[in-house]
C-alpha positions as CSV (number, residue, x, y, z in Angstrom):
1,M,-156.5,97.6,-4.2
2,S,-158.1,100.2,-6.4
3,E,-161.8,100.6,-6.3
4,K,-163.7,99.0,-9.2
5,K,-166.8,100.3,-10.8
6,P,-169.7,97.9,-10.4
7,Y,-172.1,97.0,-13.2
8,E,-174.8,99.5,-13.9
9,E,-177.8,99.0,-16.0
10,G,-177.4,100.4,-19.4
11,G,-173.7,99.7,-19.9
12,E,-170.4,98.8,-18.3
13,E,-168.3,101.7,-19.6
14,E,-165.9,103.7,-17.5
15,P,-166.2,107.1,-19.3
16,E,-163.1,108.6,-17.6
17,R,-160.9,105.9,-19.2
18,G,-162.7,105.7,-22.5
19,H,-163.6,103.1,-25.0
20,W,-163.2,102.8,-28.8
21,G,-165.8,104.9,-30.5
22,H,-166.7,102.1,-32.9
23,K,-165.9,98.4,-33.2
24,M,-164.0,99.0,-36.4
25,D,-161.7,101.5,-34.6
26,F,-160.3,98.6,-32.5
27,L,-160.2,96.0,-35.4
28,L,-158.3,98.4,-37.7
29,S,-156.0,99.4,-35.0
30,C,-155.2,95.7,-34.3
31,I,-154.6,95.0,-38.0
32,G,-152.5,98.1,-38.4
33,Y,-150.4,97.1,-35.3
34,A,-149.9,93.5,-36.4
35,V,-149.3,94.2,-40.1
36,G,-146.1,96.1,-40.1
37,L,-142.9,96.5,-42.1
38,G,-141.8,92.9,-41.4
39,N,-144.8,91.6,-43.4
40,V,-143.5,93.3,-46.5
41,W,-139.7,93.2,-46.2
42,R,-139.0,90.1,-44.1
43,F,-141.6,87.3,-44.7
44,P,-141.3,87.1,-48.5
45,Y,-137.5,86.6,-48.4
46,L,-137.8,84.2,-45.4
47,C,-140.3,82.1,-47.3
48,A,-138.2,82.0,-50.4
49,A,-135.0,81.2,-48.5
50,S,-136.6,78.6,-46.2
51,G,-138.2,76.2,-48.7
52,G,-140.5,78.4,-50.8
53,G,-144.0,77.0,-50.8
54,A,-142.9,74.3,-48.4
55,F,-142.2,76.9,-45.7
56,L,-146.0,77.6,-45.5
57,I,-146.4,74.2,-43.7
58,P,-144.3,75.1,-40.6
59,Y,-145.6,78.7,-40.8
60,C,-149.2,77.6,-40.6
61,I,-148.5,75.0,-37.9
62,M,-146.7,77.6,-35.7
63,L,-149.6,80.0,-36.4
64,I,-152.0,77.5,-34.8
65,L,-149.6,76.4,-32.0
66,V,-148.3,79.8,-30.9
67,G,-149.5,82.8,-32.9
68,I,-153.3,82.7,-32.5
69,P,-153.4,81.2,-28.9
70,I,-151.2,83.9,-27.5
71,F,-152.9,86.6,-29.5
72,F,-156.2,85.4,-28.2
73,M,-154.9,85.2,-24.6
74,E,-153.6,88.9,-24.7
75,L,-156.9,90.2,-26.0
76,T,-158.8,88.3,-23.4
77,I,-156.9,89.5,-20.3
78,G,-156.8,93.1,-21.6
79,Q,-160.6,93.2,-22.3
80,Y,-161.6,91.4,-19.2
81,S,-159.6,93.5,-16.8
82,Q,-160.0,96.8,-18.7
83,E,-156.4,97.6,-17.7
84,G,-153.1,98.2,-19.5
85,P,-150.1,95.8,-19.3
86,L,-149.0,96.9,-15.8
87,K,-152.3,96.9,-14.0
88,V,-153.5,93.7,-15.7
89,W,-150.8,91.7,-13.8
90,E,-152.0,93.1,-10.5
91,N,-155.3,91.6,-11.4
92,I,-154.4,88.1,-12.6
93,F,-151.0,87.2,-11.1
94,P,-149.3,90.0,-9.0
95,L,-146.0,88.1,-8.6
96,L,-145.3,88.5,-12.3
97,K,-146.1,92.2,-12.6
98,G,-142.5,92.4,-13.9
99,V,-143.7,90.9,-17.1
100,G,-145.7,94.1,-17.6
101,Y,-142.6,96.2,-17.0
102,A,-140.6,94.1,-19.4
103,M,-143.3,94.6,-22.1
104,L,-143.0,98.4,-21.6
105,V,-139.2,98.3,-21.9
106,C,-139.5,96.3,-25.1
107,S,-142.1,98.7,-26.6
108,F,-140.0,101.7,-25.5
109,G,-136.9,100.3,-27.1
110,V,-138.6,99.3,-30.4
111,G,-140.4,102.7,-30.4
112,I,-137.0,104.4,-30.5
113,Y,-135.6,102.8,-33.6
114,Y,-138.9,102.0,-35.4
115,N,-139.5,105.6,-36.1
116,I,-135.9,105.9,-37.5
117,I,-137.0,103.5,-40.3
118,I,-140.1,105.7,-40.9
119,A,-137.8,108.8,-41.0
120,W,-135.7,107.0,-43.7
121,C,-138.9,106.4,-45.7
122,Y,-139.8,110.1,-45.4
123,Y,-136.4,111.0,-46.8
124,F,-136.9,108.7,-49.8
125,L,-140.4,110.0,-50.3
126,F,-139.2,113.5,-50.6
127,A,-136.2,112.4,-52.8
128,S,-138.7,110.8,-55.1
129,M,-140.3,114.1,-55.9
130,Q,-137.6,115.1,-58.4
131,S,-137.5,115.1,-62.2
132,K,-135.1,112.2,-62.0
133,L,-134.7,109.7,-59.2
134,P,-131.3,110.4,-57.6
135,W,-130.4,106.7,-57.3
136,A,-131.2,105.9,-60.9
137,S,-127.7,106.6,-62.3
138,C,-124.0,107.0,-61.4
139,G,-122.2,110.3,-61.9
140,N,-123.6,112.0,-58.9
141,P,-121.3,113.8,-56.4
142,W,-121.6,110.9,-53.9
143,N,-120.8,108.1,-56.5
144,T,-117.5,106.3,-56.6
145,A,-115.6,104.9,-59.5
146,L,-117.0,101.4,-58.7
147,C,-120.6,102.5,-59.4
148,R,-122.2,100.7,-62.4
149,T,-125.8,100.9,-63.6
150,S,-125.3,97.6,-65.4
151,V,-122.6,94.9,-65.3
152,T,-121.1,92.8,-68.0
153,R,-118.8,90.1,-66.7
154,C,-115.7,89.2,-68.7
155,P,-115.0,85.5,-69.5
156,T,-111.3,86.3,-69.6
157,A,-109.3,89.3,-68.5
158,N,-106.5,90.9,-70.5
159,V,-105.9,94.4,-69.2
160,T,-107.4,95.8,-66.1
161,N,-107.3,99.5,-65.3
162,T,-107.5,101.1,-61.8
163,T,-111.3,101.0,-61.7
164,G,-111.5,97.3,-62.4
165,V,-112.6,97.7,-66.0
166,V,-111.1,95.3,-68.6
167,T,-111.0,96.3,-72.2
168,T,-111.2,93.4,-74.5
169,V,-111.2,93.4,-78.3
170,A,-114.2,91.5,-79.6
171,P,-113.8,91.2,-83.4
172,T,-117.3,91.8,-84.7
173,T,-118.1,92.1,-88.4
174,M,-119.9,95.4,-88.9
175,A,-121.2,97.3,-91.9
176,N,-118.1,99.6,-91.9
177,N,-115.6,96.7,-91.1
178,M,-114.7,98.5,-87.8
179,T,-113.7,96.8,-84.6
180,N,-116.1,96.9,-81.7
181,L,-114.5,97.7,-78.3
182,T,-116.4,96.2,-75.3
183,A,-115.9,97.2,-71.7
184,C,-116.5,94.5,-69.1
185,I,-115.9,93.7,-65.4
186,P,-113.7,90.8,-64.4
187,K,-115.3,88.1,-62.3
188,G,-114.8,88.5,-58.6
189,F,-114.3,92.3,-58.8
190,K,-116.9,94.0,-56.7
191,V,-118.9,96.8,-58.2
192,T,-121.8,98.7,-56.6
193,S,-125.2,99.8,-57.9
194,P,-126.4,103.5,-57.9
195,S,-129.1,102.7,-55.4
196,E,-126.6,101.0,-53.0
197,E,-124.2,104.0,-53.2
198,Y,-127.1,106.5,-52.8
199,W,-128.2,104.6,-49.6
200,N,-124.7,104.2,-48.1
201,K,-123.0,107.4,-49.3
202,Q,-125.7,110.0,-49.6
203,V,-128.4,109.0,-47.1
204,L,-126.4,107.4,-44.3
205,D,-122.8,108.5,-45.2
206,I,-122.1,105.3,-43.2
207,S,-118.9,105.0,-41.2
208,K,-116.6,102.0,-41.2
209,G,-118.0,100.6,-38.0
210,I,-120.2,101.1,-34.9
211,G,-117.2,102.6,-33.0
212,E,-117.0,105.5,-35.5
213,A,-120.1,107.5,-34.7
214,G,-119.2,110.5,-36.8
215,H,-121.7,113.3,-37.0
216,I,-125.5,113.5,-37.0
217,R,-127.1,113.4,-40.5
218,W,-129.1,116.6,-40.1
219,H,-131.4,115.8,-43.1
220,L,-132.4,112.6,-41.3
221,A,-132.8,114.5,-38.0
222,L,-135.4,116.7,-39.7
223,C,-137.2,113.7,-41.1
224,L,-137.2,112.1,-37.7
225,L,-138.6,115.2,-36.2
226,L,-141.4,115.2,-38.8
227,A,-142.1,111.5,-38.1
228,W,-142.5,112.3,-34.4
229,I,-144.6,115.3,-35.0
230,V,-147.0,113.3,-37.1
231,I,-147.1,110.5,-34.5
232,Y,-147.8,113.0,-31.7
233,F,-150.8,114.6,-33.5
234,C,-152.2,111.1,-34.2
235,I,-152.0,109.9,-30.6
236,F,-152.3,113.0,-28.4
237,K,-156.0,112.4,-27.7
238,G,-155.4,108.7,-27.2
239,I,-157.7,106.3,-28.9
240,K,-160.0,109.1,-29.9
241,S,-157.5,110.4,-32.4
242,S,-155.5,107.3,-33.3
243,G,-158.7,105.3,-33.7
244,K,-159.8,107.6,-36.5
245,V,-156.4,107.8,-38.3
246,V,-156.3,104.0,-38.7
247,Y,-159.2,104.1,-41.1
248,F,-156.7,105.5,-43.6
249,S,-153.4,104.2,-42.4
250,A,-154.5,100.6,-41.9
251,T,-156.3,100.3,-45.2
252,F,-154.1,102.4,-47.6
253,P,-151.3,99.8,-47.6
254,Y,-153.7,97.2,-49.0
255,V,-154.7,99.5,-51.9
256,V,-151.0,100.1,-52.6
257,L,-150.1,96.5,-52.5
258,V,-152.8,95.7,-55.0
259,I,-151.7,98.5,-57.3
260,L,-148.0,97.4,-57.0
261,L,-149.0,93.8,-57.7
262,I,-150.9,94.8,-60.9
263,R,-147.8,96.8,-62.0
264,G,-145.4,94.0,-61.0
265,V,-147.1,91.2,-63.0
266,T,-146.9,93.4,-66.1
267,L,-143.1,93.6,-65.9
268,K,-140.8,91.3,-67.8
269,G,-139.4,88.6,-65.7
270,H,-142.0,88.7,-63.0
271,L,-142.7,84.9,-63.2
272,E,-139.1,84.1,-62.5
273,G,-139.4,86.0,-59.2
274,I,-142.7,84.4,-58.2
275,N,-141.4,81.0,-59.1
276,F,-138.4,81.6,-56.8
277,Y,-140.8,82.7,-54.1
278,L,-143.2,79.7,-54.3
279,T,-141.3,76.7,-55.7
280,P,-141.3,74.2,-52.8
281,R,-138.1,72.6,-51.6
282,W,-139.4,69.8,-49.4
283,E,-136.0,68.9,-48.0
284,K,-136.0,72.1,-46.0
285,L,-138.7,70.8,-43.7
286,S,-136.1,68.5,-42.1
287,D,-134.0,71.6,-41.1
288,A,-134.7,72.8,-37.5
289,N,-133.7,76.3,-38.5
290,V,-136.7,76.5,-40.8
291,W,-139.1,75.6,-37.9
292,A,-137.5,78.1,-35.6
293,S,-137.7,80.8,-38.3
294,A,-141.4,80.1,-38.8
295,T,-142.1,80.4,-35.1
296,T,-140.1,83.6,-34.8
297,Q,-141.7,85.1,-37.8
298,I,-145.2,84.3,-36.6
299,F,-144.3,85.5,-33.1
300,F,-143.0,88.9,-34.2
301,S,-145.4,89.4,-37.1
302,L,-148.4,89.2,-34.8
303,S,-146.7,91.6,-32.3
304,V,-147.5,89.6,-29.2
305,G,-145.5,90.2,-26.1
306,F,-145.1,94.0,-26.4
307,G,-148.3,94.9,-24.4
308,G,-149.9,96.6,-27.4
309,L,-152.6,94.0,-27.8
310,I,-153.4,94.1,-24.1
311,T,-153.6,97.9,-24.2
312,M,-155.9,98.1,-27.3
313,A,-158.2,95.3,-25.9
314,S,-158.5,97.2,-22.6
315,Y,-160.4,99.9,-24.4
316,N,-162.9,97.5,-25.8
317,K,-166.4,97.3,-24.4
318,F,-166.7,94.3,-22.1
319,Y,-169.0,92.2,-24.3
320,N,-166.9,92.6,-27.5
321,N,-166.2,89.2,-29.2
322,C,-162.5,89.1,-28.6
323,F,-162.3,85.4,-29.8
324,R,-163.6,86.3,-33.3
325,D,-161.3,89.4,-33.4
326,S,-158.3,87.2,-32.6
327,L,-159.0,84.8,-35.5
328,T,-159.8,87.7,-37.9
329,V,-156.7,89.8,-37.2
330,S,-154.3,86.8,-37.1
331,L,-155.5,85.4,-40.4
332,I,-155.5,88.9,-42.1
333,N,-152.0,89.4,-40.9
334,C,-150.6,86.2,-42.2
335,G,-152.5,86.5,-45.4
336,T,-151.0,90.0,-45.9
337,S,-147.5,88.5,-45.5
338,F,-148.2,85.9,-48.1
339,F,-149.8,88.4,-50.5
340,A,-146.9,90.8,-50.1
341,G,-144.5,88.1,-51.3
342,F,-146.1,88.3,-54.8
343,V,-145.7,92.1,-54.8
344,I,-142.1,92.0,-53.8
345,F,-140.9,89.0,-55.9
346,S,-142.7,90.1,-59.1
347,V,-140.5,93.2,-59.0
348,V,-137.4,91.3,-57.8
349,G,-137.9,89.0,-60.8
350,F,-138.0,92.0,-63.1
351,M,-134.9,93.4,-61.5
352,A,-133.0,90.1,-62.0
353,N,-134.2,90.0,-65.6
354,S,-133.1,93.5,-66.4
355,S,-129.7,93.1,-64.8
356,G,-129.0,89.7,-66.2
357,R,-128.6,88.0,-62.8
358,Q,-130.3,85.2,-61.0
359,V,-133.2,86.0,-58.7
360,S,-131.3,84.6,-55.7
361,E,-128.6,87.1,-56.3
362,V,-131.0,90.0,-56.2
363,A,-133.4,88.9,-53.5
364,D,-132.7,90.4,-50.1
365,Q,-134.6,91.3,-46.9
366,G,-135.0,94.2,-44.4
367,V,-133.3,97.4,-45.0
368,S,-131.5,96.2,-48.2
369,L,-134.8,95.3,-49.8
370,A,-136.6,98.5,-48.9
371,F,-133.9,101.0,-49.6
372,I,-131.6,99.4,-52.2
373,V,-133.2,96.5,-54.2
374,Y,-136.8,97.9,-54.5
375,P,-135.7,101.5,-55.3
376,A,-133.3,100.1,-58.0
377,A,-136.2,98.2,-59.5
378,V,-138.5,101.1,-59.4
379,A,-135.9,103.3,-61.2
380,E,-136.1,101.0,-64.2
381,M,-139.9,101.5,-64.6
382,P,-141.6,104.1,-66.6
383,V,-142.9,107.0,-64.5
384,S,-140.5,105.8,-61.8
385,Q,-141.2,108.8,-59.5
386,L,-144.8,107.8,-59.1
387,W,-144.1,104.2,-58.1
388,S,-141.4,105.3,-55.7
389,I,-143.7,107.8,-54.0
390,I,-146.5,105.2,-53.7
391,F,-144.1,102.5,-52.3
392,F,-142.5,104.7,-49.6
393,F,-145.8,106.2,-48.6
394,M,-147.1,102.7,-48.1
395,L,-144.1,101.9,-45.8
396,I,-144.7,105.0,-43.8
397,T,-148.4,104.1,-43.2
398,L,-147.4,100.5,-42.3
399,G,-144.9,101.8,-39.8
400,M,-147.1,104.5,-38.3
401,D,-149.8,102.0,-37.1
402,S,-147.3,100.0,-35.2
403,Q,-145.7,103.1,-33.7
404,F,-149.2,104.3,-32.5
405,A,-149.5,101.0,-30.5
406,F,-146.0,101.2,-29.1
407,M,-146.7,104.8,-27.8
408,E,-150.2,104.0,-26.6
409,T,-148.9,101.1,-24.6
410,I,-146.3,103.2,-22.8
411,I,-148.8,106.1,-22.2
412,T,-151.7,103.9,-21.1
413,A,-149.5,102.0,-18.6
414,A,-148.4,105.3,-17.0
415,V,-151.9,106.7,-16.9
416,D,-153.4,103.5,-15.4
417,E,-150.8,103.5,-12.7
418,Y,-151.5,107.1,-11.7
419,P,-155.0,107.9,-13.1
420,K,-155.9,110.8,-10.8
421,V,-152.8,112.7,-11.7
422,L,-152.2,111.8,-15.3
423,R,-155.5,110.9,-17.0
424,A,-156.4,114.6,-17.6
425,K,-152.9,115.3,-18.9
426,K,-152.6,112.6,-21.4
427,W,-151.8,115.0,-24.2
428,F,-148.9,116.3,-22.1
429,I,-147.6,112.8,-21.3
430,S,-147.8,112.0,-25.1
431,M,-145.7,115.1,-25.8
432,I,-143.1,114.2,-23.2
433,G,-142.9,110.6,-24.6
434,C,-142.4,111.7,-28.2
435,I,-139.8,114.3,-27.3
436,T,-137.9,111.8,-25.2
437,L,-137.9,109.1,-27.8
438,Y,-136.8,111.6,-30.5
439,F,-133.7,112.5,-28.6
440,L,-132.9,108.9,-27.7
441,G,-133.2,108.1,-31.4
442,L,-130.5,110.6,-32.4
443,P,-127.6,108.0,-32.1
444,C,-129.4,106.0,-34.9
445,I,-129.0,108.9,-37.3
446,T,-125.3,109.4,-36.9
447,Q,-122.9,108.0,-39.5
448,A,-122.9,104.8,-37.4
449,G,-126.6,104.9,-36.9
450,A,-127.4,101.9,-39.2
451,Y,-125.1,99.7,-37.0
452,V,-126.8,101.0,-33.8
453,L,-130.2,100.3,-35.3
454,Q,-129.2,96.8,-36.3
455,L,-127.9,96.1,-32.8
456,M,-131.1,97.3,-31.2
457,D,-133.2,95.3,-33.6
458,D,-131.3,92.1,-32.7
459,H,-131.4,92.6,-28.9
460,V,-134.2,94.9,-27.7
461,A,-136.9,92.5,-28.7
462,G,-135.1,89.3,-29.6
463,I,-134.4,86.5,-27.2
464,S,-135.6,88.7,-24.4
465,L,-139.1,88.9,-25.9
466,L,-139.3,85.2,-26.2
467,I,-138.3,84.8,-22.5
468,L,-140.9,87.5,-21.6
469,C,-143.6,85.5,-23.4
470,I,-142.7,82.3,-21.7
471,F,-143.4,83.9,-18.3
472,E,-146.5,85.5,-19.7
473,V,-147.9,82.1,-20.8
474,I,-146.9,80.6,-17.4
475,G,-148.6,83.5,-15.6
476,C,-151.8,83.2,-17.6
477,G,-152.0,79.5,-18.3
478,W,-150.8,78.2,-14.9
479,G,-150.8,81.1,-12.4
480,Y,-154.2,82.5,-13.3
481,G,-155.4,79.3,-14.9
482,A,-156.2,78.4,-18.4
483,F,-159.7,77.1,-17.4
484,Q,-160.4,80.4,-15.6
485,L,-159.3,82.3,-18.6
486,M,-161.7,80.4,-20.7
487,K,-164.5,81.1,-18.3
488,D,-163.7,84.8,-18.6
489,V,-164.0,84.5,-22.4
490,E,-167.3,82.7,-22.1
491,K,-168.6,85.4,-19.8
492,M,-167.7,88.2,-22.3
493,I,-168.8,86.6,-25.5
494,G,-171.8,84.5,-24.2
495,Y,-170.7,81.0,-25.5
496,K,-167.9,78.5,-25.4
497,P,-165.4,79.1,-28.3
498,F,-165.1,76.2,-30.7
499,L,-162.1,73.9,-30.0
500,Y,-162.6,74.9,-26.4
501,Y,-160.0,72.4,-25.0
502,W,-157.5,73.2,-27.8
503,W,-157.0,76.7,-26.5
504,I,-156.6,75.5,-22.9
505,G,-154.1,72.9,-24.1
506,C,-152.1,75.5,-25.9
507,W,-152.0,77.9,-23.0
508,K,-150.9,75.2,-20.6
509,F,-148.6,73.0,-22.7
510,L,-148.3,73.4,-26.5
511,S,-147.5,77.2,-26.8
512,L,-145.2,77.0,-23.8
513,A,-143.3,74.0,-25.1
514,T,-142.9,75.6,-28.5
515,L,-141.6,78.9,-27.0
516,L,-139.1,76.9,-24.8
517,F,-137.9,75.0,-27.9
518,V,-137.4,78.2,-30.0
519,T,-135.7,80.1,-27.1
520,I,-133.2,77.3,-26.3
521,F,-132.6,76.9,-30.1
522,K,-131.9,80.6,-30.4
523,I,-129.6,80.8,-27.4
524,V,-127.6,77.7,-28.5
525,G,-127.3,78.9,-32.0
526,Y,-126.6,82.6,-31.1
527,K,-124.4,84.6,-33.4
528,K,-123.1,88.1,-32.8
529,S,-124.9,91.0,-34.5
530,S,-123.5,91.8,-37.9
531,F,-124.0,94.5,-40.5
532,G,-123.2,94.1,-44.2
533,G,-121.8,90.6,-43.5
534,K,-119.3,91.9,-40.9
535,P,-119.8,90.9,-37.3
536,M,-119.8,93.7,-34.7
537,P,-117.0,94.0,-32.1
538,D,-117.4,92.2,-28.7
539,W,-118.0,95.4,-26.8
540,A,-121.0,96.2,-29.1
541,D,-122.3,92.7,-28.5
542,G,-122.0,93.3,-24.8
543,V,-124.0,96.5,-25.2
544,G,-126.7,94.5,-27.1
545,W,-127.0,92.0,-24.3
546,F,-127.2,94.9,-21.8
547,M,-130.2,96.2,-23.7
548,A,-131.8,92.8,-23.7
549,C,-131.3,92.4,-20.0
550,C,-132.9,95.8,-19.4
551,S,-136.3,94.2,-20.0
552,M,-135.6,90.7,-18.6
553,V,-134.3,92.0,-15.3
554,F,-137.8,93.3,-14.3
555,I,-139.3,89.8,-14.2
556,P,-137.2,88.5,-11.2
557,G,-136.6,92.0,-9.9
558,V,-140.2,93.0,-9.4
559,A,-141.1,89.5,-8.0
560,L,-138.4,89.8,-5.4
561,Y,-139.4,93.4,-4.5
562,K,-143.0,92.3,-4.0
563,M,-141.9,89.3,-1.9
564,F,-139.9,91.6,0.4
565,T,-142.4,94.4,0.7
566,T,-145.7,92.4,1.1
567,D,-146.9,91.9,4.6
568,G,-147.1,88.6,6.3
569,S,-144.9,85.5,6.5
570,W,-143.1,84.2,3.5
571,S,-145.8,81.6,2.8
572,E,-148.5,84.2,3.2
573,R,-146.7,86.6,0.9
574,F,-146.3,84.0,-1.8
575,R,-150.0,83.1,-1.5
576,I,-151.1,86.7,-1.8
577,L,-148.9,87.3,-4.8
578,T,-150.0,84.2,-6.6
579,T,-153.8,84.7,-6.0
580,P,-155.8,86.6,-8.7
581,R,-158.0,89.4,-7.5
582,D,-161.7,88.7,-7.2
583,D,-162.7,92.3,-7.9
584,K,-161.4,92.6,-11.4
585,Y,-163.5,94.7,-13.7
586,G,-164.9,91.6,-15.4
587,D,-165.7,89.9,-12.1
588,L,-168.2,92.7,-11.3
589,Q,-170.0,92.5,-14.6
590,I,-172.9,90.2,-15.5
591,S,-172.4,87.6,-18.2
592,A,-173.0,88.3,-21.8
593,V,-176.1,86.1,-21.8
594,E,-177.7,87.9,-18.9
595,H,-176.7,91.3,-20.5
596,E,-178.5,90.3,-23.7
597,L,-181.6,89.2,-21.8
598,R,-181.7,92.5,-19.9
599,K,-181.4,94.5,-23.2
600,E,-184.2,92.4,-24.7
601,N,-186.4,92.9,-21.7
602,G,-185.7,96.6,-21.7
603,H,-186.5,96.8,-25.4
604,N,-189.8,94.9,-24.9
605,M,-190.8,97.2,-22.0
606,E,-190.2,100.3,-24.2
607,Q,-192.4,98.8,-26.9
608,T,-195.1,98.1,-24.4
609,V,-195.0,101.7,-23.1
């Protein structure tokens, strides 16, 4: 057992490990970590496709049952123990230290491909700084004969040429009695938009499948290098540097979202998009998929299970009100998702109106929304370069905050394991980490890179993350004890949180049951990864499951290792590994109430003197 520093009058800080410089450093870091790309490009579409306004009912219920309780739990164990995601399990339930390793593997895997998305945003940001947006029209070297800026479908087809264009004679009375010739596209014939071809042909130069890696896209390799250089200089001093950057990176997206919303509601057709987003379809509430989607969205939106929240909370001062922070960040995160829906669908409505299509035909999510649909809509606006720059810079800042937390989680875990050797060399560990993840990300910027990224996104933190969190809740709610966890909270904040027994019930029963339901539902309804509507080959699916198992294997693996290496009989080993330590950092501190009394007495003595 490592030696713990006892309470000393005047503060409980461990200067060698460090704390947040200010309360807002932590709060903004948590908001930046939780509010990521998924809030902007996944939630709005998921809401519209899963019942519109009706989707908010399962979404809010799952926020209360799963989201906030687990968020609160992770902040609590991190702040009380003042340790990262590896050491914290040594404190509360040593048998499940493998959960901490699994968290690191998930953060490591997501950190690889998350910065690829940021690199794509950098590329679009630079491409926006031209006199004309390169995806605004056809006729560029990368465009094909199927590219169309607008489409007119033919009611009937008479003569079709090799490009799928039908020439029909529409007798129209004109001033000069001439005949007007109209070009149209037959129904069922696929055409592509300029933004779609720019994305697939110019940016990605995408191959036919994941098995055709092709060559590295060097312009993306340079953008990825830039993305990692920026990340490094924001985190190389740990929370001292990243805690200051978030004052801009966590707040700027909100400024941009407000600006984009104001612009969006001035566009023709915006109401059609917003109506599509909000119109409730109550029959969807009887669909189990909708409830599973709500749980999954809450789960991944709040970024629980990756170890980032535990890491950031471990740098809090012991008497920080983690309960209030949990409620604040969770509600801000979900409110941001809802607000972003208005921003996205006001523009999607405009896009549908200008192209003569239904909103449902234009609406999309994820990569397609960010790099095809929204850029196409922006290209139709006046001063399109400005709006494009603003949009992609917002995506960069949204992604950076999450990437800070992924990297800090990995680095903090390593430093906490070997503090005497690594703590003074944190800048060097950060550099090694960034360089390693850069090279591991190169397969994602080949011609098959988009397939690789999709495969990683589906498996690295998919079902495996749900299973990880099931064991996390078991370890905290049952192994360490939900009642003991609440006593720790009371010791730190000085009072019993309202709905005291609700949180205990969630940690022991409700959150666990919900996670089990969603995990089983996901496994039973599992579908192979696909890209562009085409399922990936079986061997790729096998690689995906291997990546998923890379994190899950640590949970039983570490448990077995500890059972075989701990001294004593089997029953004694099990007892030792399931007994929380009684010299945790928080155990050696006085309660918040006594702390305040000492501060008050000290202040009165100073006034007397």
